[in-house]
C-alpha positions as CSV (number, residue, x, y, z in Angstrom):
1,M,66.5,99.7,85.3
2,N,69.9,101.2,85.2
3,K,72.6,99.1,86.8
4,Y,75.3,101.7,88.5
5,L,79.3,100.6,87.9
6,Y,79.4,100.6,91.8
7,E,76.5,98.0,91.9
8,K,78.6,95.7,89.5
9,D,81.2,93.4,90.6
10,L,84.4,94.3,89.9
11,R,86.4,91.2,90.9
12,Q,87.4,90.5,87.0
13,M,88.5,94.7,86.1
14,K,90.5,94.0,89.6
15,L,92.5,91.1,88.3
16,I,93.4,92.3,85.1
17,I,95.3,95.0,86.6
18,L,97.1,93.0,89.1
19,E,97.9,90.7,86.2
20,S,100.0,93.5,84.4
21,R,103.4,93.6,84.6
22,R,104.6,96.5,87.0
23,H,101.3,95.2,89.2
24,D,102.5,91.5,89.1
25,A,106.2,91.8,90.1
26,V,105.1,93.7,93.5
27,V,102.7,91.3,94.1
28,L,104.8,88.2,93.8
29,E,107.6,90.1,96.0
30,L,105.0,90.2,98.9
31,A,104.2,87.1,98.3
32,A,107.3,85.6,98.3
33,T,107.8,87.7,101.1
34,L,105.1,86.7,103.3
35,G,105.4,83.1,102.0
36,I,102.4,82.3,100.4
37,K,101.4,82.0,96.6
38,R,100.7,84.6,94.4
39,Q,96.9,83.8,93.7
40,Q,96.2,84.3,97.4
41,L,97.3,87.3,97.9
42,R,96.1,88.5,94.7
43,K,92.6,87.0,95.6
44,I,93.5,89.6,99.6
45,L,93.9,92.6,97.4
46,I,91.0,92.0,95.4
47,E,88.6,91.5,98.5
48,R,90.4,94.4,100.6
49,S,91.4,97.1,97.9
50,D,89.8,99.2,95.4
51,M,90.6,99.7,92.1
52,M,92.4,103.4,92.3
53,F,94.7,101.8,95.2
54,L,95.3,99.1,93.0
55,E,96.3,101.0,90.1
56,N,98.9,102.4,92.7
57,L,100.4,100.2,93.9
58,P,103.7,99.9,91.7
59,A,104.6,103.2,93.4
60,R,103.5,102.2,96.8
61,C,105.9,100.0,97.1
62,D,108.9,101.9,95.1
63,V,108.5,104.2,98.4
64,A,107.7,101.7,100.6
65,R,111.3,99.5,99.8
66,E,113.1,102.6,100.6
67,A,111.0,102.7,104.6
68,G,112.3,101.6,107.6
69,D,115.5,99.4,109.2
70,D,117.4,96.2,108.0
71,T,115.1,94.1,109.8
72,E,111.7,95.8,109.0
73,R,112.7,95.2,105.5
74,L,113.4,91.9,105.6
75,L,110.3,91.0,107.1
76,G,108.8,93.1,104.4
77,I,107.1,95.4,107.2
78,P,107.0,98.7,105.1
79,L,104.8,96.9,102.2
80,L,102.1,95.5,104.3
81,T,102.0,98.8,106.3
82,Q,102.7,101.6,103.7
83,A,102.1,100.1,100.1
84,F,99.4,97.4,100.9
85,C,98.1,98.2,103.7
86,L,97.4,95.1,105.1
87,I,98.5,95.9,108.6
88,S,98.8,98.6,110.5
89,K,101.9,100.5,111.8
90,E,101.0,99.2,115.2
91,D,101.3,95.6,114.6
92,G,104.3,96.5,112.3
93,V,106.2,96.9,115.1
94,L,104.6,94.6,117.2
95,I,106.0,92.2,114.6
96,K,109.7,93.7,114.6
97,E,109.6,93.3,118.3
98,Q,108.7,89.7,118.5
99,Y,111.1,89.0,116.0
100,L,114.2,90.4,117.5
101,R,113.2,88.9,121.0
102,R,113.3,85.8,119.3
103,I,116.4,85.8,117.6
104,Q,118.0,87.5,121.0
105,D,116.6,84.4,122.7
106,G,118.4,82.1,120.2
107,I,116.0,80.8,117.5
108,K,117.3,80.8,114.7
109,H,116.4,83.3,112.0
110,E,115.0,81.1,109.6
111,A,112.5,80.2,112.1
112,A,112.0,83.4,114.0
113,V,111.1,84.7,110.1
114,S,108.7,81.8,109.5
115,E,107.1,82.8,112.7
116,A,107.0,86.4,112.1
117,R,105.3,85.4,108.7
118,M,102.2,83.4,110.3
119,E,101.8,86.5,112.5
120,M,101.9,88.7,109.6
121,M,99.2,86.3,108.0
122,E,97.3,86.0,110.9
123,L,96.8,89.6,110.9
124,I,96.0,89.6,107.5
125,R,93.4,87.1,107.5
126,S,91.3,88.6,110.5
């Protein structure tokens, strides 16, 4: 019986892609933004993405770094919505609005960023 490529487990091939120099750099960048380990983000990407998407990740990140305003770039929203496609644009807008509301309410910057990261991780994991 023939085994077709789409029937195979491609996790190892996806990991090889993510371990390349440029891919590792963008994964490390987003992992730092989210406050998680590189391996955790790799696992999420392997589960959610196909190989063609992963191959194009560095170029997508180059474009996403230029998108959005300062607050969105601080929170990593363009990377999450445009480059990695882990959350929707609508969710990105909501996270930004909640972050700005927290800052207006007098919450310290670090605490507001931390809460935004937790919200983003909840959305990614759901």
